[in-house]
Phi, psi and omega in degrees: 000136183289150173275115191270128187234137171250132178263123177242102185204132187279351179257117185300321181295322177295318178301318180299317179296317179294319179300318181299316179298315183293314188280358169287343179267134188297322188262010179247141181219128173275113185265345181193152172239150178223140182263351176204173186295320181295320177298320178297311182298322177293321179297319182295340179290335186236344185244115179298133180216150177261330186215140170248128170264110193244117170291127185285345180242099181222161178285170176077302178228147176291150181301319179295320178297317178296314179304313182297320181290322176300314182292330180283318187267328181232067189299340181281346183275129176277153181228122173256116181276132172256135184203160172258355187275129182254353185284151185300325184295326178291318176299315179299315180300316182294313180294322179295328179279353175110011180300142177265349178198156183222104187244124176290141182299328179290346179262357190303311186302320185261345188240350186302311183294324176296319179297314180298316180297318180299314180293321179301329179279359178089016180252164177270133179251136173226134180311137179306327181295345182257012181303316180295316179298321180295321178296316178298320180297319180296314180299316180297320181294326177294319179297321184274356178077024178239132179230202181067240178276014176079337170219135176291124185296147178274147174284168179301317180297319180295321177296319179300314181291319178301317179298318179292325175299315181296331178283355176095010181279144177281166178300323179296316180294321178296317179301316180293319182292322184262003180058046178242164174282156178303317182296322178298316178297317179298320178296318177298316181300315179297318181293320178300313182295324178292315180300320184268358181057044179244154185238344185236150177299324179299325178291326176296318179296314179300318180297315181299321178293314182298324182276353179085012177285334186215134176246115182295147179296150180293000000 
């Protein structure tokens, strides 16, 4: 049975090049292409797929936002992130959001099939050029006392509450909006700050903006 892949990339020529590399392999099949994140999420509702090759920079929705939604709604689907970004914070964001692989675009021609095979075996793939960045990230995470995905992932409810905090709502207002008790909201708030190793409400807002949960008004 073929390993079913959806390509999510906004440039048609890039998609064509990736498709050619993939379909040269006997057991790999591109079952759908998507030009933006919303198109990808709609495709996944009707087209069975094992892996999404996801450009992290696309129109309509941010790549991290799309990645997070794929992992929340279709947890069985693996995601290989395509990116031009080499800095540790981008790698951290992708892994924290649930990426199964992080492939630099400059590595696609020589590393794409290796990345797909690694993910198919149930392992995490990171571009060889990022080995040093990954090591730095690991050392930093040890210093900060965070391991695993480098950040303990937030639940859907915690993300919902974090977003409302970023919008400036008080715990009382959040409780009323979500039909929760004030104490429950406070407990969620405490747990969110512990998971993210943050101490101030302002840091929560900055985090929500960086992760794409909240876009401040112009």
